[in-house]
Legacy VTK file of the C-alpha trace (Angstrom):
# vtk DataFile Version 3.0
C-alpha trace
ASCII
DATASET POLYDATA
POINTS 398 float
-105.567 3.056 54.862
-103.939 0.422 52.506
-104.021 1.509 48.890
-106.035 -0.777 46.547
-104.652 1.015 43.335
-104.474 -1.310 40.465
-101.281 -3.360 40.532
-100.422 -2.716 44.212
-99.569 -5.495 46.541
-102.824 -4.951 48.374
-104.769 -5.065 45.021
-103.127 -8.331 44.078
-103.824 -9.813 47.433
-107.536 -9.665 46.567
-107.204 -11.764 43.546
-107.718 -15.527 43.827
-108.164 -16.340 40.230
-110.489 -15.118 37.463
-113.165 -12.717 38.426
-116.623 -13.863 37.485
-119.677 -11.595 37.388
-123.223 -12.150 36.080
-123.911 -10.452 32.741
-127.283 -11.114 30.979
-127.753 -14.902 30.434
-124.202 -15.671 31.192
-120.986 -14.577 32.958
-118.278 -12.123 32.276
-114.937 -13.576 33.261
-111.793 -11.368 33.668
-108.465 -13.131 33.740
-105.415 -11.519 35.381
-101.645 -12.309 35.293
-98.985 -10.599 37.241
-95.811 -9.813 35.215
-92.801 -10.937 37.299
-90.599 -8.365 35.592
-93.012 -5.489 36.608
-93.477 -2.468 34.667
-90.094 -2.761 32.892
-90.768 -6.207 31.440
-89.809 -6.976 27.954
-92.933 -9.145 27.312
-94.891 -8.462 24.109
-97.725 -10.860 24.675
-99.426 -13.018 27.221
-101.449 -15.360 25.152
-104.473 -17.039 26.723
-105.401 -20.674 25.749
-108.762 -21.608 27.012
-110.021 -24.991 26.020
-113.154 -24.708 23.932
-112.930 -20.932 23.680
-109.643 -19.753 22.231
-108.068 -23.049 21.364
-107.321 -24.444 17.911
-110.699 -26.553 17.948
-112.513 -23.300 17.550
-110.317 -22.087 14.510
-110.431 -18.814 16.392
-108.015 -15.798 16.147
-105.458 -16.120 19.103
-106.134 -13.922 22.001
-103.727 -12.030 24.379
-104.122 -10.342 27.664
-103.449 -6.632 27.561
-101.141 -4.810 29.886
-102.749 -2.026 31.952
-100.610 0.989 31.516
-97.801 1.644 33.989
-98.624 -1.488 35.913
-97.593 -5.093 36.215
-101.139 -6.114 35.445
-102.170 -8.094 32.309
-105.917 -8.820 31.833
-108.426 -10.185 29.318
-112.191 -10.693 29.405
-114.736 -12.986 27.793
-118.364 -14.108 28.198
-119.158 -17.661 29.143
-122.345 -19.812 29.470
-123.631 -20.459 32.931
-122.901 -24.066 32.776
-119.455 -23.836 31.112
-116.402 -25.721 32.488
-112.818 -25.878 31.165
-109.144 -25.346 31.771
-106.964 -22.541 30.763
-103.205 -21.406 30.747
-101.149 -18.397 30.044
-98.148 -18.140 27.604
-95.914 -15.185 28.133
-93.937 -14.265 25.064
-91.284 -11.759 24.181
-91.796 -12.298 20.422
-94.027 -10.617 17.712
-93.985 -13.606 15.284
-95.465 -16.448 17.397
-98.216 -16.995 14.776
-98.111 -16.534 10.984
-100.081 -13.386 9.796
-102.761 -15.738 8.276
-104.204 -16.637 11.621
-105.356 -13.152 12.338
-108.222 -13.100 9.891
-111.505 -12.877 11.717
-113.784 -15.717 10.861
-111.270 -17.518 8.604
-107.873 -18.011 10.313
-105.382 -20.369 8.583
-106.210 -23.659 10.486
-102.847 -25.302 9.822
-100.906 -22.096 10.749
-103.035 -21.747 13.812
-102.305 -25.382 14.994
-98.695 -24.856 14.355
-98.445 -21.645 16.329
-100.222 -23.201 19.356
-98.034 -26.431 18.958
-94.930 -24.353 19.425
-96.263 -22.159 22.193
-97.916 -24.733 24.453
-94.791 -26.272 25.775
-94.061 -22.719 27.417
-97.484 -22.462 29.002
-97.872 -21.665 32.725
-100.767 -22.277 35.033
-102.557 -19.349 36.777
-100.432 -18.698 39.929
-103.596 -17.226 41.558
-105.596 -20.474 41.040
-105.142 -23.285 43.465
-106.718 -25.734 41.116
-104.033 -26.361 38.580
-102.329 -29.570 37.078
-100.324 -30.938 34.157
-102.737 -31.275 31.209
-102.865 -34.159 28.737
-100.597 -32.405 26.309
-97.934 -31.984 29.015
-98.334 -28.226 29.783
-99.681 -26.742 32.970
-103.328 -25.616 33.029
-105.735 -24.262 35.673
-109.427 -25.062 36.224
-112.448 -22.863 35.731
-116.178 -23.375 36.021
-119.227 -21.391 35.986
-121.847 -21.480 38.790
-124.204 -23.799 36.946
-121.717 -26.303 35.707
-123.050 -29.781 36.384
-121.962 -31.678 39.314
-119.016 -34.109 38.918
-119.647 -37.136 41.090
-116.950 -38.047 43.574
-114.466 -35.282 42.546
-114.810 -33.385 45.827
-113.453 -36.261 47.876
-110.460 -35.899 50.090
-107.281 -36.678 48.117
-105.943 -38.982 50.905
-108.971 -41.206 51.279
-107.882 -44.252 49.255
-105.656 -47.291 49.383
-102.640 -47.552 47.067
-102.853 -49.148 43.703
-100.604 -51.954 42.514
-98.130 -50.505 40.090
-96.931 -53.352 37.700
-94.785 -53.434 34.634
-96.399 -55.079 31.520
-93.833 -56.374 29.136
-95.744 -57.310 26.050
-94.340 -59.984 23.621
-96.983 -59.201 21.000
-96.326 -55.394 20.964
-92.689 -55.546 21.680
-92.659 -52.888 24.482
-92.992 -52.309 28.137
-95.211 -49.967 30.165
-96.651 -49.208 33.552
-100.073 -50.453 34.478
-102.000 -49.542 37.710
-104.378 -52.136 39.283
-106.766 -50.567 41.774
-109.485 -52.167 43.743
-112.444 -50.738 45.601
-114.855 -52.242 48.055
-114.300 -55.104 50.513
-115.425 -57.995 48.209
-112.676 -59.748 46.380
-114.832 -62.253 44.576
-113.973 -63.332 41.118
-117.264 -61.873 39.654
-116.712 -58.214 40.484
-116.679 -55.724 37.552
-113.590 -54.758 35.612
-112.966 -51.264 34.375
-110.118 -50.633 31.824
-109.113 -46.934 31.717
-106.904 -45.897 28.671
-104.515 -43.105 29.135
-104.008 -44.556 32.405
-100.911 -42.341 33.359
-103.185 -39.363 33.256
-105.869 -40.673 35.653
-103.096 -42.111 37.916
-100.711 -39.155 38.036
-102.059 -35.869 36.488
-105.545 -36.045 37.803
-105.687 -39.040 40.148
-109.085 -40.749 39.965
-108.541 -42.931 43.101
-110.304 -40.653 45.668
-113.342 -40.251 43.493
-113.749 -43.962 42.842
-113.262 -44.791 46.520
-115.714 -42.189 47.633
-118.436 -43.323 45.112
-117.950 -46.952 46.133
-118.225 -46.160 49.867
-121.462 -44.124 49.233
-122.980 -47.177 47.202
-123.029 -45.262 43.833
-120.432 -47.707 42.334
-120.053 -51.363 43.098
-116.623 -52.683 44.327
-114.629 -53.184 41.200
-111.128 -53.784 39.700
-109.613 -50.937 37.726
-106.859 -51.385 35.291
-105.158 -48.171 34.177
-102.941 -48.526 31.133
-100.018 -46.245 30.311
-99.705 -45.123 26.698
-95.794 -44.885 26.984
-95.657 -41.701 24.834
-97.512 -39.815 22.104
-95.921 -41.938 19.310
-97.063 -45.357 20.761
-100.447 -43.711 21.552
-101.035 -42.635 17.914
-100.310 -46.177 16.789
-101.812 -48.460 19.493
-105.180 -46.718 20.230
-106.733 -45.925 16.805
-108.314 -49.324 15.782
-105.293 -51.402 16.475
-106.145 -55.154 16.732
-102.687 -56.225 18.058
-103.072 -53.810 20.993
-106.423 -55.209 22.149
-105.277 -58.853 21.587
-102.255 -58.134 23.733
-104.561 -56.662 26.494
-106.624 -59.741 26.492
-103.896 -62.319 26.098
-101.218 -60.849 28.304
-102.339 -58.011 30.517
-105.709 -59.168 31.737
-104.286 -62.487 33.057
-101.575 -60.625 34.862
-103.950 -58.319 36.379
-106.304 -61.025 37.367
-103.635 -62.741 39.328
-103.344 -59.647 41.504
-107.000 -58.824 41.774
-109.701 -61.357 40.560
-112.576 -59.909 38.355
-115.310 -61.055 36.149
-114.559 -62.407 32.603
-118.117 -61.458 31.424
-118.566 -58.700 28.834
-121.561 -57.185 30.542
-119.457 -56.656 33.704
-116.396 -55.059 31.882
-116.137 -51.481 30.980
-113.624 -49.825 28.595
-113.259 -46.136 29.011
-111.238 -43.603 26.989
-111.076 -40.111 25.668
-110.208 -38.765 22.270
-108.213 -41.684 20.582
-109.054 -43.581 23.762
-112.702 -43.064 23.070
-112.343 -44.412 19.525
-110.277 -47.388 20.879
-112.876 -48.161 23.528
-115.791 -48.536 21.025
-113.366 -50.525 18.674
-112.703 -52.983 21.435
-116.382 -53.586 22.112
-117.370 -53.899 18.457
-114.630 -56.412 17.764
-114.663 -58.428 21.062
-118.193 -57.814 22.598
-117.986 -60.948 24.536
-115.095 -59.505 26.546
-115.817 -55.770 26.434
-119.588 -55.303 26.735
-119.717 -51.719 28.207
-118.223 -48.612 26.657
-117.524 -45.066 27.923
-116.341 -43.004 25.115
-115.621 -39.421 25.604
-114.747 -36.970 22.799
-113.984 -40.035 20.634
-111.967 -39.346 17.490
-114.432 -41.027 15.202
-113.066 -38.906 12.245
-110.132 -41.318 12.203
-108.199 -41.787 9.892
-109.550 -38.838 7.774
-108.022 -35.788 9.510
-108.952 -32.637 7.549
-112.661 -32.241 7.481
-114.143 -35.612 6.643
-116.124 -36.722 9.724
-116.999 -40.303 8.630
-114.290 -42.472 9.887
-113.304 -46.135 9.583
-115.471 -47.560 12.352
-118.602 -45.685 11.084
-117.969 -46.813 7.585
-117.741 -50.482 8.647
-121.068 -50.267 10.621
-122.800 -48.696 7.722
-121.817 -51.417 5.326
-122.693 -54.231 7.731
-119.067 -55.410 8.416
-119.588 -54.641 12.023
-123.024 -55.338 13.699
-123.233 -53.783 17.135
-125.804 -55.528 19.284
-126.458 -55.742 23.008
-123.685 -53.373 24.083
-124.101 -50.800 26.809
-122.714 -47.543 25.506
-122.242 -44.029 26.579
-120.995 -41.521 24.075
-120.131 -37.950 25.284
-118.845 -34.965 23.467
-118.506 -31.216 23.985
-120.243 -28.562 22.194
-117.018 -26.578 21.926
-115.076 -29.312 20.034
-117.087 -28.887 16.708
-115.415 -31.434 14.586
-115.485 -34.128 17.291
-119.035 -33.280 18.256
-120.187 -33.767 14.638
-118.257 -37.094 14.268
-119.746 -38.231 17.593
-123.361 -37.345 16.494
-122.809 -39.163 13.207
-121.538 -42.291 15.176
-124.421 -42.159 17.466
-126.886 -42.073 14.453
-125.087 -44.856 12.796
-125.129 -47.157 15.880
-128.846 -46.407 16.405
-129.594 -47.178 12.798
-127.806 -50.466 13.370
-130.069 -51.290 16.251
-127.671 -50.415 19.183
-129.076 -48.348 22.022
-126.848 -45.454 22.909
-126.675 -43.219 26.000
-125.856 -39.755 24.434
-124.326 -36.920 26.573
-123.474 -33.449 25.306
-121.553 -31.077 27.620
-120.925 -27.252 27.574
-117.169 -27.730 27.163
-114.357 -28.602 24.923
-111.654 -31.264 24.444
-110.849 -31.078 28.057
-109.912 -33.475 30.932
-111.783 -31.104 33.401
-115.135 -32.040 31.696
-114.102 -35.736 31.079
-113.397 -36.324 34.700
-117.037 -35.692 35.595
-118.392 -37.608 32.600
-115.948 -40.498 33.527
-117.528 -41.032 36.983
-121.059 -40.345 36.020
-120.616 -42.703 33.057
-119.254 -45.463 35.236
-122.253 -45.055 37.632
-124.541 -45.498 34.623
-122.716 -48.494 33.158
-122.016 -50.423 36.251
-125.569 -50.511 37.413
-127.195 -53.973 36.848
-128.949 -54.486 33.656
-132.743 -53.992 33.835
LINES 1 399
398 0 1 2 3 4 5 6 7 8 9 10 11 12 13 14 15 16 17 18 19 20 21 22 23 24 25 26 27 28 29 30 31 32 33 34 35 36 37 38 39 40 41 42 43 44 45 46 47 48 49 50 51 52 53 54 55 56 57 58 59 60 61 62 63 64 65 66 67 68 69 70 71 72 73 74 75 76 77 78 79 80 81 82 83 84 85 86 87 88 89 90 91 92 93 94 95 96 97 98 99 100 101 102 103 104 105 106 107 108 109 110 111 112 113 114 115 116 117 118 119 120 121 122 123 124 125 126 127 128 129 130 131 132 133 134 135 136 137 138 139 140 141 142 143 144 145 146 147 148 149 150 151 152 153 154 155 156 157 158 159 160 161 162 163 164 165 166 167 168 169 170 171 172 173 174 175 176 177 178 179 180 181 182 183 184 185 186 187 188 189 190 191 192 193 194 195 196 197 198 199 200 201 202 203 204 205 206 207 208 209 210 211 212 213 214 215 216 217 218 219 220 221 222 223 224 225 226 227 228 229 230 231 232 233 234 235 236 237 238 239 240 241 242 243 244 245 246 247 248 249 250 251 252 253 254 255 256 257 258 259 260 261 262 263 264 265 266 267 268 269 270 271 272 273 274 275 276 277 278 279 280 281 282 283 284 285 286 287 288 289 290 291 292 293 294 295 296 297 298 299 300 301 302 303 304 305 306 307 308 309 310 311 312 313 314 315 316 317 318 319 320 321 322 323 324 325 326 327 328 329 330 331 332 333 334 335 336 337 338 339 340 341 342 343 344 345 346 347 348 349 350 351 352 353 354 355 356 357 358 359 360 361 362 363 364 365 366 367 368 369 370 371 372 373 374 375 376 377 378 379 380 381 382 383 384 385 386 387 388 389 390 391 392 393 394 395 396 397
């Protein structure tokens, strides 16, 4: 009889990722990691970074897996809500000083020291080798997927990866911005008329390469949930350019309208009407999407903003950002836009900023479709919100 003693090859062969068991109103989740160096390993910690649970957004004390004595097994447990969804990664470390002592104060970790510690550690993160659903996250490190049994359906994301036609990859050389970047132009449906919808996706490199959106869009179009459309995915170039161009930058959006959209239109014609144009983005991209619609509503009439950074530019606790202030004083008057705002309950600062923005928009007379998800600042949550938001926004106006 094959031994199933903890840490044996036979025991590891039974592991296919985190173990999920029902407990009370939620689920107990046990994470496992196999030490490649075995019992003689010099590792001191295996940090676990779970978006919305142990990440810096929670201002929570860092958590590490614990080694089971005399084995190559590291493990850690937590309780999660039945509808929770998110990504996680492991960070093995041989050091004792990865974080400053001030972060290990229950209830009141030093926020800046916590962020700095994770900033240094995350480039060394590894995905869960037991989990087949892994990818390169938005911050550049490897992550793996986890969802509880009652997590909401994510339209289109179960489609076969090969069921789509290639996108046009073009180079956009911007005279206004003084730079060059990749842009993907992707079409769905058989109709190539000039009145089909346009969808602009910010952080396009992520949706083109890290978590390709093509199969989901193709499947949803084939099933009649989305109309045939043209999708323009804009690369951010790098973090430095993203931090300058996406937060409320008029030159970026003037360049998109004057330079990029004509170039994309020559490849795949689309409507020039605002009510048939969606701008979609996450984090700074969510902020940027609403900014574009507020300043150029005749061109960008539909917005899908996920985890929008509406605190900008007041990092450090103030949740009223520039856009909200301009709406409140009447400098911007939103009217007739079609808006979806989404945020996660496990990204508290951004959640409060989005709730404040929703209230300000509503007070100004603008209708808002509000969606709150059981998750954090996480592309695994955003991907479902992206497709369900597009389904809502691209339906004909009543």
